N, C-alpha and C positions, 0 to 999 in steps of 0.2 A: 503493500500499499504504499506507494510514495506521494508523499506529501498530503497526505488526509491523518485527520486525527480523529479519533473514536471521543465521543462526547464522555465528558465526566462522569461516572456514577454517585460522585458525591454531593454535586452542584446540579440543580437542575436546570434544565434551556432556558435563557430568558428570551430569545427572539419567539417574536409572536405570542409571547406569554399577556394574558389580562394583568392589568394592575388592578391593586384592591380597591382603589377609590372607584374604578370603573363596574368591578364587580359589586361593589357598596352600592352605587347608585342604583343599580339594577336591581339588588336584594331589599334594599330599605322599605320600600312599602310593604313586602310581604313579611319582613323580619318583625316590623313594628308593630302589624297586627298580631302577629302572635304574639309579642309581647305584651300585647293590651289586653288579649282573650285571656292569657295566663294572669295577668294582673287581676281581670276581673274575677275569676274563677277563685284566683288566692283569697279576693275580697270575700267570696259567699262562704269560701271555707272557713275563713277567719272567724264568722257569724257561731260556728259551733264553740268557740272559745270565749263567745261574749264581746268579741269586736264589731263595729259596723260597718256594713258592706260598703264596697267602693261603687261609687256613682259609674256608669258607662261612661259621662264626660271626663270625670275626673281620670281613668283608666286610661283615655285615649291623650289626654295632657301628658301623664306619667309617660305614658310609652315613647313619645318623641323623642326626650333625652336619652331613655333609657335603652330604646333602639338602637342607638349609636355603638354602644358597645357590642350588643348583642350582632349588630350589622358586620362590623371586623370581625368577630370570631366566626360569624357565616361565611364571610367572605374568604378570609385565609384557609377555613376547610373545603369550601369548593374549587378555588384555587388549586389545594393540594389534590383534590380527586382529579380535577383536571389534567394536572401535571403525571399524575399517577397514570392516566387512561392514555397518554402520549399525545394527547390534544396540543 
């Protein structure tokens, strides 16, 4: 193999790779909605121990900032899956 180099097995390829911010923009609405649903259900379960239920509007308002770290984690996970698939 004259002049060719095999790709490193330790470092993922960077050409054609989706950056995290693009994946994050794509995934944010879905992740924030999942966070809102989980917060709402957590609020309902909190009633069993004497806490008041969270309103749907409050859970939507809380899911906006809490969706950011969850989106970052989801984007990292999805990019890892894409890299693993070779795409």
